[in-house]
N, C-alpha and C positions, 0 to 999 in steps of 0.2 A: 743524863742530866746535862743541861745547857748552862754555860757560864761565859764570862768575859774576863780576859786577862787584864787585870788592873794594876799589876806591878810586875816589872821585869828588869832584872839586872843581869850581869854576866853569869852569876852563880845561882840565882833563885828567881822564882816567880810566884805570884798569887793570883787566884781567880775569885771573882764574885759571882755567886749563883744568881741567875737572872730571875728566878721565881721568889727566892727568899732574901737575897742580899747577904747571905752568909759568905764569909771569906775563908778560903783554904789555901795552904801551901800546896804546891803541885808536884806531881811526878809526870814527866813526859816520856811516853813510850819511845824506845830506841829507834823504831822505824820512822818516827816523825821528826827526828832531830835534823835531818837534811832540809826539811821545810823551814826550819827556824821558828822561833816563837817570839811574838812581839806583844807589847801592851796594845790593847785594842783588838786582839784576835778573839773571835767567837769560837768557842771550843765545846766539844761534847766529851763526856767521860763518866766515871763512877767515883764514888767516895769509898776510900779504904782507910779506916781509922781516922787520922787527922789530916789526911791528904786527899786531894782530888787528882785522880789518875786521868790524864788527858789522852783520849783515844782517837780523837779526830779534830783537825783544825779546819774550820770553814774557809772557803775561798775568799780571799781579800778583795775588796773593791779598790783599795789603794794602800800604799805604804810609804810613809815619809821617812826621811833619814835623820833629821834633827828636829825634834826628838824622834827616835824610832818608834812610831805609832802607826798602827794599821786601822783601816776602816773609819777614817776621820770624816765626819759629816760636814763640819764647818769650822772656819778659823776666825777668831776674833783678832783682828789686826789692830793693836793698840798703838796710837800715835799721839803726839802732842804738838800744838802750835808753838809752844814756848816751853823751854826747860825740859827736854832739849828742843832745839828749833826743828820745825817740820821739814822733812826730806821727802818730797813727792816722788823723786826717782826711786828711792828705796821702797816706798809704798807701791809704786807701779810694778816693780819687779815682784814684790810679794803677790800682788793681784794676779799677775800672769802665771806665776808658779803654782798657786793654789788652783787656778782654773785648769791648768794642765793636769793636775792630779784629781780633778773632779770634786774639789772641795769648795763649798760655798763660802765666800769671804764676807765678813761684816766689819766695816771700818768704824772703829770707836776712837773718837778724839777725847782724850782724858785731860785733866788739869785745866778745865775751862774756868776754874775759880781764879786762875792767875791772869786772866785776860781782862784788862780794863776796856779795851776796844775789841769787839768781836767781828769786825769787818773782814779780817783775813780769814778767820774761822768760817764765816758765812760764805766767803768766796770759794774755799776749797770744798765745803759741803755741797755747794751748787754744782761745781765741776764734777764731782764724783756721783752725785745723784743723777745728773744729766747723762753720765756715762753708763748708768744702769746699776749702780751699787747701793746696797743698804748702808746708811750712814747714821751715826748717832754721836752725841756729844755728852760727856758725863764729867762728874767730879768725884773721884774716889775719896778725896779728903773730906768732902761734904756729904758723901754717900748719896749723891744725886745721880739718878739714872740706872742704878744697879738692878732694880726690879725689871726694867726694860731688857737689860742684858740677859737676865734669867729667862725671860720669855722667848728670846731669840734662839736659845740653845736647849730648850726643854726637850727631853727625849732624844738627845743627840750625843755623839762623841765629838767633843770640841777641843781645840787647842787655843791657847793665847800666844800670840806672836807680836813681834815689834822690836824696836831698838831698845837698848838699855836705858833705864831711867825714866820710862814713860809711865810707870806705875802698874805694870802687869801683876806684880806680887800683891799689891794692895787690892787690886780688883779681884784677884783670885781669892784672897782672904775674905773679902766681902761676899763673894758668891757662895763660899762654903760656910760662912757664919762663924769662922774661927781664924785666929791669927796663925799664919804659917811662916816658918823661917825658910824662905825660898831664896837661894843665892842666885844672883844674876851675874853671869860672866860674859862680857862683851867679847865675842870672837868673830872673826871674819869667816864667811862661808866661801871657801875656795876649793879648787880641785885638790882632792886627796887630803882634805883637812876635816873630814867628818869625825866626830868624837862620840863614841857610844858610852852612855852612862845609864844609871838606873832611871827608869821612867815610871811615874805613878799617875794613874787616872783617878782623880778624886771624885767621888759621888756627891752631888749636891741636891738631887731629888730623884724620884723614881726613874730609873733607866736613863739618867743624865749624868755624864761624866766629862770632866775637863782636865786638861794637862797644860802645864806651863812649858815654855821653851826657853832656850838661852836668849840673851839679848843679841840681836844681829846688827852689826854696823854695816854689813854689806851682804846683798843677795844678788846673784847673777842668774837671770832667767835662762840665759843661753848655756848655763852649766847643765840644766835639766832637759833642754829641748834644742832642736836644730834652729838656728836663727830664722830660717824660712817659715817656721811654725809660730813664731812669736805673734804675728799678725792675727792669728786665730784666737788669741787670748786677750785682745783689747776689745771689749764688748761693743763699743760704739762703732768700730770699724765694720762690724758684721752687717750693718744696715745698708751698706753700699756695695754696688756691683761694678767692678772695674772692667776695663776692656779685656784684660787678660785675667782668667780665673785664678792664676797663681801669682798675681801681682803682689809684690812685697811693699808697695807704697813708698818706694824710694825713687828709682830713676826710670820707671816705666811710663810710657805715654798712656793717656786715657785713664789715669788713676782718679777714681771718684773720691777716694779718701782724702787725697791732697786738695781736691776741689772743695770738699766739705770743710777742710781746715780754713781755706781762703774765705769761705762764706761765714765762718764763725760757728758752724754746726758742731765741729769737734774742737775741743779746747786745745789751744796751742801748747799749754803746759803738758798735756797728755801726749800730744804728738811729738814734742821735743824729747820726752822720756823714751818714746818708742824708737826714734831715730838714734838716740844715745845707746839704747840696748843693741840696736842693729849696727852700731859703730858707723853710722852714715851721716855725712854733713850735707844738708840741702841748703844751698846758698840762698835760694828764694825765700826760705823761711824767715830770714832776717827782715824781709820787706813786708811780711804779712802778720807777724806776731810782735 
């Protein structure tokens, strides 16, 4: 029988059967304990009484650390223009990290009901759409746009990510159709500071599951990847061929990405984030942005 691990803590786990949706506590065979077991794992096994005995864990396509979830298909990155103020550097780090893990990001701007003037919202939507990302704007308070979000993640394992206070818990409750008491704790994501807690994948329609994450005040792409790899995860850069195939778009001659910034084809805001991630200061940038 095939199932999905939908709850995992340090001492217990539960699976949901893929054919019937029934939920069982689990027993993990001793020989599998070295592999570890995570929410999002696809498993095979048998039912013994009130337990599902896990006999096989399918190969994972990815594994996140916070929250510890496997086989994530997409990430809803929830942001706000106001309350809290929008942080495009944080978003750009999120986008690079999820691309690195092979997870499709969808950027959701919440709290649009707070905006009297939407010009700044429209500016950022244009920047990220031009960079190749799916963008939407919603209001959890007014329940505007929630059905669109459901359509984006139908049949997927998804996570909600973003800084504290942007309304992830409210959106999650609306997706599930019930009020959840989800506590958000703002913690910096830094070296050696991963925290393992219980993780629940909530079902919201057939074969669709979503998990919440902590509120991140900081995400560093270079914690997950070598700085020389970051360029591969800024989508708009990939349309340009530089003189050197391993060009880092910093100090090399013949860099077509920098020329595209000068021509306005790549947004300065995105390129500034990239240089900040790379910890590189390009003096000429002051003259073109």
